KELO-568410 format. One line per field, with one value per residue: x, z, y of N, C-alpha, C in turn; residue in three letters; residue number from 1. Coordinates in nm, 2 decimals. Layout:
REM residues N
n_east <- (X:...) $
n_up <- (Z:...) $
n_north <- (Y:...) $
ca_east <- (X:...) $
ca_up <- (Z:...) $
ca_north <- (Y:...) $
c_east <- (X:...) $
c_up <- (Z:...) $
c_north <- (Y:...) $
res <- (ALA:...) $
n <- (NUM:...) $
This chain:
REM residues 261
n_east <- (2.19:2.02:2.14:2.10:1.87:1.84:1.95:1.81:1.59:1.69:1.77:1.51:1.39:1.54:1.45:1.25:1.24:1.37:1.20:1.04:1.11:1.15:1.15:1.18:1.38:1.58:1.37:1.22:0.97:0.98:0.86:0.76:0.69:0.65:0.62:0.36:0.23:0.28:0.12:-0.13:-0.20:-0.30:-0.51:-0.22:-0.22:-0.16:-0.18:-0.08:0.08:0.39:0.68:0.75:0.89:0.93:1.09:1.09:0.92:0.59:0.27:-0.03:-0.34:-0.53:-0.86:-0.78:-0.66:-0.35:-0.19:-0.37:-0.42:-0.50:-0.40:-0.29:-0.06:0.22:0.44:0.52:0.75:0.85:1.10:1.17:1.08:0.76:0.43:0.16:-0.15:-0.47:-0.72:-0.91:-0.77:-0.41:-0.23:-0.41:-0.53:-0.72:-0.72:-0.54:-0.28:-0.10:0.24:0.32:0.60:0.83:0.87:0.63:0.29:0.11:-0.17:-0.42:-0.73:-0.72:-0.42:-0.30:-0.43:-0.51:-0.57:-0.64:-0.40:-0.22:0.13:0.25:0.51:0.75:0.67:0.53:0.26:0.10:-0.10:-0.31:-0.68:-0.77:-0.48:-0.32:-0.47:-0.55:-0.64:-0.75:-0.51:-0.29:-0.02:0.16:0.39:0.68:0.61:0.46:0.18:0.03:-0.14:-0.37:-0.69:-0.95:-1.27:-1.39:-1.22:-0.89:-0.51:-0.36:-0.54:-0.62:-0.75:-0.84:-0.67:-0.41:-0.08:0.06:0.29:0.57:0.48:0.42:0.17:0.02:-0.18:-0.44:-0.75:-0.92:-0.93:-0.61:-0.45:-0.63:-0.75:-1.00:-1.15:-1.11:-0.85:-0.62:-0.24:-0.11:0.18:0.51:0.46:0.39:0.12:-0.03:-0.15:-0.40:-0.76:-0.94:-0.91:-0.61:-0.51:-0.73:-0.92:-1.10:-1.27:-1.26:-1.04:-0.79:-0.42:-0.25:0.07:0.37:0.35:0.40:0.13:-0.02:-0.13:-0.38:-0.80:-0.91:-0.65:-0.61:-0.85:-1.08:-1.32:-1.40:-1.34:-1.18:-0.98:-0.66:-0.36:-0.04:0.26:0.28:0.26:0.10:-0.07:-0.34:-0.69:-0.84:-0.73:-0.74:-1.04:-1.23:-1.07:-0.81:-0.57:-0.25:-0.17:-0.10:0.09:0.31:0.71:0.59:0.45:0.19:0.20:0.03:-0.07:0.09:0.10:0.14:-0.05) $
n_up <- (5.06:5.13:4.91:4.68:4.69:4.60:4.38:4.19:4.25:4.09:3.84:3.74:3.71:3.54:3.33:3.29:3.19:2.99:2.84:2.84:2.66:2.44:2.10:2.04:1.93:2.00:2.05:1.86:1.74:1.60:1.34:1.22:1.09:1.27:1.49:1.46:1.48:1.74:1.90:1.83:1.60:1.25:1.16:1.21:1.49:1.57:1.84:2.01:2.02:1.79:1.65:1.41:1.24:0.96:1.00:0.81:0.55:0.52:0.50:0.44:0.58:0.36:0.30:0.52:0.65:0.72:0.85:1.11:1.23:1.52:1.62:1.68:1.55:1.44:1.29:1.03:0.92:0.66:0.55:0.33:0.27:0.20:0.21:0.17:0.05:0.02:0.15:0.25:0.33:0.31:0.47:0.67:0.81:1.09:1.24:1.27:1.12:1.08:0.90:0.64:0.44:0.26:0.10:0.00:-0.07:-0.19:-0.36:-0.26:-0.12:-0.12:-0.10:0.09:0.30:0.44:0.73:0.77:0.72:0.64:0.53:0.30:0.14:-0.07:-0.15:-0.30:-0.44:-0.57:-0.80:-0.67:-0.55:-0.54:-0.51:-0.31:-0.06:0.09:0.34:0.39:0.36:0.32:0.22:-0.07:-0.20:-0.42:-0.51:-0.66:-0.82:-0.97:-1.23:-1.05:-0.99:-0.95:-1.12:-1.04:-0.84:-0.81:-0.90:-0.72:-0.47:-0.33:-0.04:0.01:-0.02:-0.03:-0.14:-0.41:-0.53:-0.76:-0.83:-0.99:-1.20:-1.37:-1.60:-1.45:-1.35:-1.37:-1.28:-1.29:-1.10:-0.86:-0.72:-0.48:-0.34:-0.27:-0.39:-0.45:-0.46:-0.76:-0.89:-1.14:-1.18:-1.34:-1.55:-1.67:-1.95:-1.77:-1.74:-1.74:-1.68:-1.66:-1.46:-1.21:-1.06:-0.88:-0.72:-0.71:-0.76:-0.80:-0.87:-1.11:-1.23:-1.44:-1.48:-1.68:-1.89:-2.01:-2.31:-2.15:-2.08:-2.05:-2.03:-1.84:-1.62:-1.46:-1.16:-1.23:-1.43:-1.20:-1.17:-1.26:-1.51:-1.59:-1.78:-1.84:-2.00:-2.28:-2.43:-2.53:-2.55:-2.50:-2.42:-2.21:-2.00:-1.87:-1.69:-1.67:-1.86:-1.73:-1.86:-2.15:-2.30:-2.17:-2.06:-1.92:-2.07:-2.16:-2.34:-2.57:-2.71:-2.92:-2.96:-2.86:-2.57) $
n_north <- (-2.51:-2.29:-2.09:-2.26:-2.27:-1.97:-1.94:-2.08:-1.90:-1.71:-1.81:-1.85:-1.62:-1.48:-1.62:-1.55:-1.30:-1.33:-1.46:-1.29:-1.11:-1.25:-1.21:-0.97:-0.72:-0.45:-0.33:-0.36:-0.54:-0.90:-1.08:-1.41:-1.70:-1.86:-1.73:-1.64:-1.88:-1.92:-1.70:-1.80:-1.82:-1.75:-1.47:-1.28:-1.08:-0.72:-0.57:-0.34:-0.01:0.08:-0.08:-0.33:-0.61:-0.83:-1.16:-1.38:-1.55:-1.54:-1.74:-1.76:-1.98:-2.11:-1.84:-1.72:-1.42:-1.19:-1.03:-0.83:-0.50:-0.36:-0.12:0.23:0.41:0.26:0.06:-0.19:-0.36:-0.48:-0.63:-0.70:-0.96:-1.18:-1.21:-1.39:-1.56:-1.60:-1.49:-1.24:-0.99:-0.88:-0.74:-0.54:-0.26:-0.12:0.09:0.42:0.60:0.40:0.28:0.07:-0.11:-0.20:-0.47:-0.78:-0.82:-1.03:-1.22:-1.19:-1.08:-0.83:-0.60:-0.47:-0.25:0.07:0.25:0.65:0.90:0.70:0.54:0.37:0.23:0.13:-0.12:-0.42:-0.51:-0.71:-0.91:-0.93:-0.89:-0.59:-0.40:-0.17:0.02:0.30:0.52:0.88:1.16:1.05:0.85:0.69:0.56:0.45:0.22:-0.11:-0.18:-0.47:-0.61:-0.66:-0.82:-0.73:-0.65:-0.43:-0.24:-0.11:-0.10:0.08:0.27:0.60:0.79:1.13:1.45:1.33:1.20:1.04:0.88:0.81:0.52:0.19:0.10:-0.19:-0.37:-0.39:-0.52:-0.32:0.02:0.19:0.36:0.50:0.85:0.89:1.06:1.42:1.65:1.56:1.49:1.36:1.18:1.15:0.89:0.53:0.41:0.18:-0.01:-0.08:-0.18:-0.01:0.27:0.49:0.67:0.82:1.06:1.08:1.29:1.63:1.91:1.74:1.72:1.65:1.49:1.46:1.19:0.88:0.76:0.51:0.31:0.26:0.23:0.46:0.73:0.97:1.08:1.27:1.40:1.65:1.99:2.07:1.96:1.97:1.87:1.84:1.83:1.53:1.20:1.08:0.77:0.65:0.48:0.67:0.97:1.18:1.32:1.52:1.64:1.91:2.08:2.20:2.55:2.47:2.58:2.60:2.52:2.31:2.12:1.89:1.59:1.42:1.12:1.14:1.49:1.82:1.86) $
ca_east <- (2.07:2.00:2.24:2.06:1.70:1.87:2.02:1.69:1.48:1.75:1.74:1.38:1.39:1.65:1.40:1.08:1.29:1.43:1.06:0.94:1.21:1.21:1.08:1.21:1.52:1.61:1.21:1.11:0.91:1.01:0.72:0.77:0.54:0.63:0.57:0.24:0.17:0.26:0.07:-0.28:-0.23:-0.31:-0.43:-0.19:-0.30:-0.08:-0.27:0.01:0.18:0.52:0.77:0.74:0.97:0.96:1.15:1.05:0.79:0.43:0.23:-0.16:-0.39:-0.62:-0.98:-0.72:-0.59:-0.22:-0.19:-0.47:-0.39:-0.58:-0.36:-0.24:0.10:0.22:0.53:0.52:0.87:0.85:1.21:1.24:0.98:0.64:0.31:0.09:-0.23:-0.59:-0.80:-0.97:-0.64:-0.29:-0.23:-0.58:-0.51:-0.81:-0.69:-0.49:-0.12:0.02:0.32:0.38:0.72:0.95:0.84:0.56:0.20:0.03:-0.30:-0.55:-0.87:-0.69:-0.29:-0.22:-0.55:-0.46:-0.65:-0.62:-0.25:-0.11:0.20:0.29:0.61:0.85:0.55:0.54:0.10:0.09:-0.16:-0.42:-0.75:-0.70:-0.33:-0.30:-0.57:-0.51:-0.72:-0.72:-0.40:-0.17:0.17:0.19:0.52:0.75:0.52:0.40:0.01:0.00:-0.17:-0.48:-0.77:-1.08:-1.30:-1.44:-1.13:-0.78:-0.41:-0.35:-0.64:-0.68:-0.86:-0.83:-0.55:-0.29:0.04:0.06:0.41:0.63:0.44:0.39:0.03:0.00:-0.26:-0.54:-0.88:-0.96:-0.84:-0.50:-0.43:-0.74:-0.79:-1.13:-1.22:-1.04:-0.69:-0.46:-0.10:-0.06:0.26:0.58:0.38:0.34:-0.01:-0.02:-0.22:-0.50:-0.82:-1.06:-0.86:-0.48:-0.48:-0.86:-0.96:-1.31:-1.28:-1.23:-0.89:-0.62:-0.30:-0.19:0.17:0.50:0.36:0.34:-0.01:0.03:-0.23:-0.49:-0.89:-0.84:-0.52:-0.64:-0.99:-1.19:-1.46:-1.43:-1.25:-1.10:-0.84:-0.54:-0.24:0.07:0.42:0.26:0.29:-0.02:-0.12:-0.47:-0.74:-0.89:-0.64:-0.83:-1.17:-1.32:-0.95:-0.78:-0.43:-0.24:-0.08:-0.02:0.21:0.45:0.73:0.55:0.29:0.16:0.22:-0.13:-0.05:0.27:0.09:0.10:-0.23) $
ca_up <- (5.02:5.05:4.79:4.62:4.62:4.54:4.23:4.15:4.21:3.99:3.73:3.68:3.71:3.42:3.23:3.27:3.14:2.82:2.76:2.76:2.55:2.28:1.93:1.99:1.92:1.99:2.08:1.72:1.76:1.52:1.31:1.14:1.10:1.42:1.63:1.46:1.55:1.91:1.87:1.81:1.46:1.17:1.09:1.29:1.53:1.63:1.94:2.06:1.93:1.80:1.53:1.40:1.17:0.93:1.02:0.73:0.43:0.59:0.45:0.56:0.54:0.28:0.30:0.64:0.64:0.68:0.97:1.14:1.30:1.59:1.73:1.60:1.58:1.42:1.16:1.00:0.79:0.53:0.58:0.19:0.28:0.13:0.26:0.06:0.08:-0.06:0.21:0.19:0.34:0.34:0.60:0.74:0.94:1.10:1.29:1.18:1.11:1.06:0.79:0.54:0.39:0.21:0.11:-0.08:-0.05:-0.29:-0.36:-0.14:-0.22:-0.08:-0.06:0.19:0.36:0.63:0.74:0.76:0.77:0.64:0.46:0.24:0.04:-0.14:-0.14:-0.44:-0.41:-0.73:-0.77:-0.57:-0.60:-0.52:-0.45:-0.21:-0.03:0.19:0.35:0.41:0.44:0.35:0.11:-0.15:-0.26:-0.46:-0.49:-0.76:-0.81:-1.15:-1.24:-0.98:-1.04:-0.93:-1.19:-0.99:-0.81:-0.90:-0.83:-0.58:-0.42:-0.18:0.03:-0.03:0.02:-0.05:-0.21:-0.44:-0.65:-0.79:-0.83:-1.07:-1.18:-1.46:-1.59:-1.36:-1.43:-1.35:-1.30:-1.23:-0.98:-0.81:-0.57:-0.41:-0.29:-0.30:-0.38:-0.39:-0.56:-0.81:-0.96:-1.13:-1.17:-1.42:-1.53:-1.79:-2.00:-1.74:-1.86:-1.74:-1.63:-1.60:-1.32:-1.21:-0.96:-0.84:-0.64:-0.75:-0.71:-0.81:-0.98:-1.19:-1.29:-1.46:-1.51:-1.81:-1.91:-2.16:-2.33:-2.12:-2.22:-2.04:-1.99:-1.74:-1.62:-1.35:-1.18:-1.32:-1.48:-1.13:-1.16:-1.37:-1.51:-1.65:-1.80:-1.85:-2.16:-2.27:-2.50:-2.49:-2.64:-2.48:-2.35:-2.13:-1.94:-1.78:-1.63:-1.75:-1.92:-1.73:-1.89:-2.25:-2.36:-2.11:-2.02:-1.89:-2.10:-2.16:-2.46:-2.59:-2.86:-3.00:-2.98:-2.74:-2.53) $
ca_north <- (-2.49:-2.11:-2.09:-2.32:-2.17:-1.79:-1.95:-2.12:-1.79:-1.60:-1.83:-1.87:-1.44:-1.48:-1.68:-1.48:-1.16:-1.38:-1.50:-1.13:-1.00:-1.29:-1.17:-0.86:-0.70:-0.29:-0.28:-0.39:-0.72:-0.98:-1.16:-1.51:-1.79:-1.96:-1.63:-1.62:-1.99:-1.92:-1.63:-1.88:-1.84:-1.64:-1.38:-1.19:-0.95:-0.64:-0.48:-0.25:0.06:-0.01:-0.14:-0.45:-0.66:-0.96:-1.23:-1.47:-1.53:-1.56:-1.77:-1.74:-2.11:-2.05:-1.80:-1.67:-1.27:-1.24:-0.95:-0.78:-0.37:-0.30:-0.02:0.34:0.45:0.09:0.03:-0.26:-0.34:-0.64:-0.65:-0.82:-1.09:-1.19:-1.22:-1.48:-1.56:-1.60:-1.43:-1.10:-0.90:-0.96:-0.66:-0.47:-0.17:-0.05:0.21:0.50:0.61:0.29:0.23:-0.07:-0.10:-0.29:-0.63:-0.83:-0.90:-1.11:-1.34:-1.17:-1.02:-0.63:-0.68:-0.38:-0.14:0.11:0.38:0.78:0.95:0.60:0.55:0.23:0.28:0.01:-0.21:-0.51:-0.54:-0.75:-1.03:-0.93:-0.82:-0.48:-0.37:-0.07:0.11:0.42:0.69:1.03:1.22:0.93:0.85:0.57:0.60:0.34:0.07:-0.18:-0.28:-0.49:-0.74:-0.71:-0.90:-0.69:-0.55:-0.30:-0.20:-0.03:-0.09:0.20:0.40:0.66:0.88:1.25:1.51:1.23:1.18:0.89:0.91:0.72:0.41:0.13:0.03:-0.22:-0.50:-0.41:-0.52:-0.21:0.17:0.19:0.45:0.64:0.95:0.82:1.21:1.54:1.71:1.46:1.48:1.22:1.22:1.05:0.75:0.47:0.34:0.10:-0.12:-0.09:-0.23:0.10:0.44:0.50:0.78:0.86:1.16:1.05:1.42:1.73:1.97:1.71:1.77:1.49:1.57:1.42:1.04:0.85:0.69:0.39:0.19:0.23:0.28:0.64:0.77:1.05:1.12:1.36:1.43:1.77:2.06:2.16:1.89:1.96:1.78:1.89:1.72:1.40:1.14:0.96:0.77:0.57:0.48:0.85:1.00:1.29:1.31:1.64:1.71:2.02:2.07:2.32:2.61:2.39:2.62:2.65:2.42:2.16:2.09:1.73:1.52:1.31:1.06:1.23:1.59:1.90:1.89) $
c_east <- (1.97:2.04:2.12:1.93:1.72:1.91:1.90:1.59:1.57:1.71:1.59:1.34:1.43:1.54:1.29:1.16:1.31:1.26:1.00:0.99:1.19:1.09:1.12:1.33:1.55:1.47:1.14:1.05:0.94:0.85:0.76:0.69:0.56:0.60:0.42:0.18:0.16:0.17:-0.09:-0.33:-0.29:-0.50:-0.32:-0.24:-0.17:-0.21:-0.18:0.10:0.33:0.60:0.76:0.79:0.95:1.07:1.18:0.93:0.68:0.35:0.08:-0.25:-0.52:-0.78:-0.90:-0.65:-0.47:-0.21:-0.28:-0.42:-0.51:-0.51:-0.29:-0.06:0.17:0.31:0.55:0.67:0.88:0.93:1.23:1.16:0.86:0.55:0.22:-0.01:-0.35:-0.71:-0.83:-0.86:-0.53:-0.25:-0.38:-0.52:-0.64:-0.85:-0.60:-0.31:-0.02:0.07:0.32:0.49:0.75:0.96:0.72:0.43:0.11:-0.05:-0.39:-0.65:-0.81:-0.54:-0.26:-0.38:-0.53:-0.56:-0.61:-0.48:-0.18:0.04:0.21:0.38:0.68:0.77:0.51:0.36:0.06:-0.01:-0.25:-0.53:-0.76:-0.57:-0.33:-0.49:-0.54:-0.60:-0.72:-0.58:-0.30:-0.09:0.10:0.31:0.62:0.71:0.49:0.26:-0.01:-0.07:-0.35:-0.63:-0.96:-1.12:-1.36:-1.38:-1.02:-0.67:-0.40:-0.47:-0.65:-0.74:-0.80:-0.71:-0.42:-0.20:0.06:0.21:0.51:0.63:0.44:0.25:0.00:-0.07:-0.35:-0.65:-0.97:-0.93:-0.72:-0.43:-0.58:-0.75:-0.96:-1.20:-1.12:-0.92:-0.58:-0.35:-0.08:0.08:0.41:0.57:0.37:0.21:-0.01:-0.09:-0.36:-0.66:-0.95:-0.94:-0.71:-0.48:-0.67:-0.87:-1.06:-1.33:-1.29:-1.10:-0.78:-0.52:-0.27:-0.05:0.29:0.47:0.33:0.23:-0.02:-0.13:-0.32:-0.63:-0.91:-0.75:-0.58:-0.79:-0.99:-1.29:-1.53:-1.34:-1.14:-0.95:-0.78:-0.41:-0.14:0.21:0.37:0.27:0.19:-0.05:-0.19:-0.55:-0.80:-0.80:-0.65:-0.98:-1.17:-1.19:-0.90:-0.61:-0.40:-0.12:-0.01:0.07:0.34:0.52:0.71:0.45:0.29:0.15:0.10:-0.09:0.01:0.19:0.06:-0.04:-0.20) $
c_up <- (5.02:4.93:4.64:4.57:4.55:4.42:4.18:4.12:4.11:3.84:3.66:3.66:3.58:3.29:3.18:3.17:2.96:2.76:2.70:2.68:2.38:2.20:1.95:2.02:1.88:1.98:1.94:1.77:1.62:1.49:1.18:1.17:1.23:1.50:1.58:1.51:1.69:1.94:1.88:1.70:1.36:1.16:1.23:1.37:1.63:1.72:1.99:1.98:1.88:1.64:1.51:1.26:1.08:0.95:0.89:0.67:0.54:0.49:0.50:0.52:0.45:0.32:0.46:0.59:0.65:0.83:1.01:1.26:1.35:1.67:1.59:1.61:1.52:1.25:1.11:0.86:0.75:0.53:0.41:0.20:0.21:0.21:0.15:0.11:-0.01:-0.02:0.20:0.18:0.39:0.47:0.60:0.87:0.95:1.20:1.19:1.22:1.15:0.85:0.77:0.48:0.34:0.15:-0.01:-0.02:-0.17:-0.28:-0.26:-0.18:-0.24:-0.07:0.06:0.18:0.42:0.63:0.71:0.80:0.75:0.57:0.40:0.11:0.03:-0.13:-0.31:-0.40:-0.50:-0.72:-0.73:-0.62:-0.63:-0.46:-0.32:-0.16:0.09:0.21:0.35:0.44:0.41:0.22:0.07:-0.22:-0.27:-0.44:-0.66:-0.71:-0.95:-1.13:-1.15:-1.04:-1.04:-1.05:-1.13:-0.87:-0.89:-0.83:-0.72:-0.57:-0.29:-0.17:-0.01:0.00:0.03:-0.15:-0.27:-0.56:-0.65:-0.82:-1.00:-1.10:-1.32:-1.49:-1.54:-1.45:-1.45:-1.36:-1.24:-1.13:-0.97:-0.65:-0.53:-0.36:-0.39:-0.32:-0.36:-0.54:-0.64:-0.93:-0.98:-1.16:-1.28:-1.44:-1.66:-1.82:-1.88:-1.80:-1.88:-1.76:-1.61:-1.49:-1.37:-1.05:-0.94:-0.79:-0.73:-0.69:-0.67:-0.91:-1.00:-1.26:-1.32:-1.47:-1.67:-1.79:-2.03:-2.15:-2.25:-2.15:-2.19:-1.96:-1.84:-1.71:-1.46:-1.35:-1.28:-1.36:-1.34:-1.11:-1.28:-1.39:-1.64:-1.69:-1.82:-2.01:-2.14:-2.42:-2.53:-2.57:-2.63:-2.41:-2.22:-2.08:-1.85:-1.74:-1.75:-1.77:-1.86:-1.82:-2.04:-2.32:-2.33:-2.09:-1.98:-1.90:-2.15:-2.32:-2.47:-2.74:-2.94:-3.01:-2.86:-2.67:-2.41) $
c_north <- (-2.34:-2.09:-2.13:-2.30:-2.01:-1.83:-1.96:-2.01:-1.71:-1.67:-1.82:-1.68:-1.44:-1.52:-1.65:-1.35:-1.19:-1.40:-1.35:-1.07:-1.06:-1.26:-1.03:-0.79:-0.54:-0.24:-0.31:-0.54:-0.78:-1.04:-1.25:-1.61:-1.90:-1.89:-1.65:-1.73:-1.98:-1.84:-1.66:-1.81:-1.74:-1.58:-1.36:-1.10:-0.87:-0.55:-0.39:-0.16:0.01:-0.03:-0.29:-0.49:-0.82:-1.04:-1.34:-1.43:-1.57:-1.64:-1.80:-1.85:-2.00:-1.98:-1.73:-1.54:-1.27:-1.15:-0.84:-0.65:-0.36:-0.13:0.09:0.31:0.32:0.07:-0.09:-0.31:-0.52:-0.70:-0.73:-0.95:-1.07:-1.25:-1.26:-1.55:-1.58:-1.52:-1.31:-0.96:-0.96:-0.87:-0.54:-0.41:-0.12:0.05:0.31:0.53:0.46:0.29:0.08:-0.05:-0.21:-0.46:-0.66:-0.84:-0.93:-1.24:-1.30:-1.10:-0.86:-0.68:-0.62:-0.25:-0.09:0.24:0.54:0.79:0.79:0.65:0.38:0.28:0.16:-0.12:-0.32:-0.57:-0.63:-0.90:-1.05:-0.92:-0.68:-0.47:-0.32:-0.02:0.20:0.55:0.80:1.06:1.12:0.96:0.72:0.62:0.45:0.21:-0.01:-0.22:-0.31:-0.61:-0.77:-0.75:-0.82:-0.60:-0.41:-0.17:-0.11:-0.10:-0.06:0.32:0.42:0.74:1.03:1.34:1.37:1.21:1.01:0.91:0.78:0.55:0.34:0.04:-0.03:-0.34:-0.50:-0.44:-0.42:-0.04:0.10:0.24:0.52:0.73:0.91:0.94:1.30:1.57:1.65:1.49:1.35:1.25:1.13:0.89:0.66:0.36:0.30:-0.03:-0.14:-0.06:-0.11:0.24:0.41:0.55:0.82:0.95:1.15:1.18:1.50:1.80:1.87:1.77:1.64:1.52:1.48:1.26:1.02:0.73:0.62:0.31:0.17:0.27:0.39:0.68:0.85:1.08:1.21:1.35:1.60:1.84:2.14:2.06:1.91:1.90:1.86:1.76:1.61:1.35:1.03:0.95:0.63:0.55:0.62:0.87:1.09:1.28:1.39:1.67:1.84:2.04:2.23:2.41:2.53:2.48:2.67:2.52:2.29:2.09:1.97:1.70:1.41:1.27:1.13:1.40:1.64:1.90:1.96) $
res <- (MET:LYS:ARG:GLN:LYS:LEU:ALA:SER:VAL:PHE:PHE:ALA:ALA:ALA:MET:LEU:ALA:TRP:ALA:ALA:SER:ALA:GLY:ALA:VAL:ASP:GLY:THR:ILE:GLU:ILE:ASN:ASP:ALA:ALA:VAL:LYS:ALA:ALA:GLY:GLY:TYR:PRO:TYR:HIS:ILE:THR:GLY:HIS:GLY:SER:TYR:ARG:LEU:THR:GLY:ASN:LEU:THR:ALA:PRO:SER:GLY:THR:ASP:GLY:ILE:PHE:VAL:THR:ALA:THR:ASP:VAL:THR:ILE:ASP:LEU:ASN:GLY:PHE:ARG:ILE:THR:GLY:ASN:GLY:SER:VAL:GLY:ILE:ASN:ALA:VAL:LYS:ASP:ASP:VAL:THR:VAL:GLU:ASN:GLY:THR:VAL:THR:GLY:PHE:GLY:THR:GLY:VAL:ASP:VAL:GLY:PHE:PHE:GLY:ILE:VAL:ARG:ASN:VAL:HIS:ALA:ASP:VAL:ASP:GLY:ASP:GLY:ILE:ILE:VAL:GLY:LEU:ASN:SER:LEU:VAL:LYS:GLY:CYS:THR:ALA:ASN:ASN:GLY:THR:ASP:ALA:THR:GLY:SER:GLY:ILE:SER:ALA:GLY:GLY:VAL:SER:VAL:ILE:SER:GLY:ASN:THR:ALA:SER:GLY:ASN:ALA:ASN:ASP:GLY:ILE:ASP:CYS:ALA:ALA:ASN:ALA:CYS:VAL:ILE:SER:SER:ASN:THR:ALA:ASN:ALA:ASN:LYS:SER:THR:GLY:ILE:ASN:CYS:LYS:GLY:SER:GLY:CYS:LEU:ILE:SER:GLY:ASN:THR:VAL:TYR:ASN:ASN:LYS:THR:GLY:ILE:ALA:ALA:LYS:ASP:SER:SER:THR:GLY:TYR:GLU:GLY:ASN:VAL:LEU:LYS:ASN:THR:THR:ASP:THR:SER:ASN:ALA:THR:SER:ILE:GLU:ALA:THR:ASP:PRO:HIS:GLN:ASN:LEU:CYS:SER:GLY:PHE:VAL:CYS) $
n <- (1:2:3:4:5:6:7:8:9:10:11:12:13:14:15:16:17:18:19:20:21:22:23:24:25:26:27:28:29:30:31:32:33:34:35:36:37:38:39:40:41:42:43:44:45:46:47:48:49:50:51:52:53:54:55:56:57:58:59:60:61:62:63:64:65:66:67:68:69:70:71:72:73:74:75:76:77:78:79:80:81:82:83:84:85:86:87:88:89:90:91:92:93:94:95:96:97:98:99:100:101:102:103:104:105:106:107:108:109:110:111:112:113:114:115:116:117:118:119:120:121:122:123:124:125:126:127:128:129:130:131:132:133:134:135:136:137:138:139:140:141:142:143:144:145:146:147:148:149:150:151:152:153:154:155:156:157:158:159:160:161:162:163:164:165:166:167:168:169:170:171:172:173:174:175:176:177:178:179:180:181:182:183:184:185:186:187:188:189:190:191:192:193:194:195:196:197:198:199:200:201:202:203:204:205:206:207:208:209:210:211:212:213:214:215:216:217:218:219:220:221:222:223:224:225:226:227:228:229:230:231:232:233:234:235:236:237:238:239:240:241:242:243:244:245:246:247:248:249:250:251:252:253:254:255:256:257:258:259:260:261) $
């Protein structure tokens, strides 16, 4: 009898340990539709630091957000999967130091919205209202933000002192790529067929280089002449506004509608 009781206690302890670790692999918490529902439904709340990884597609119910993050130092690996819905935000991080990478977020008012010191890379934020929004000192790299429907928003919008590199922003109802403040580096992007501006520095002192900016209402726009541009290829209704071409005679000169500029 004593052995049976000991065995029962051991089994119960083992089951508790298994339950505590369920959904976590190598310290990474796995997210899928079943896990979201088991946690109380959408939006899925991330309240602790750490690494999270999708193991399946997520479809948020009508009018509901996908993932809501209230912790700092969080990495969300979409792992090639998709978050679909029509709520306000697909992934909404109200704290800083959040990374989102490697998947698709589509159909929301905003696809991905993270705070200061954020990283968004290799994400398709297509057919949202606004595609990707990041705060001050952030990085957006290798993403697509296409066919956004918000006539006052943009495909990609970053806070000041951010790097926006290697992205594609096409067919958005307003701007393709925005720096919302000062001193962004905006390089090696493609901004095509956006209804307003392809690349827009709304603050001062941005560097805009090596981009292809085509078929927008305005190609490159800036708040003032402290923003410089070089090595870009532009062909738009108006190629540039307010920004200053850097050393138009050097090897990194720009090409505006077929002419050096």
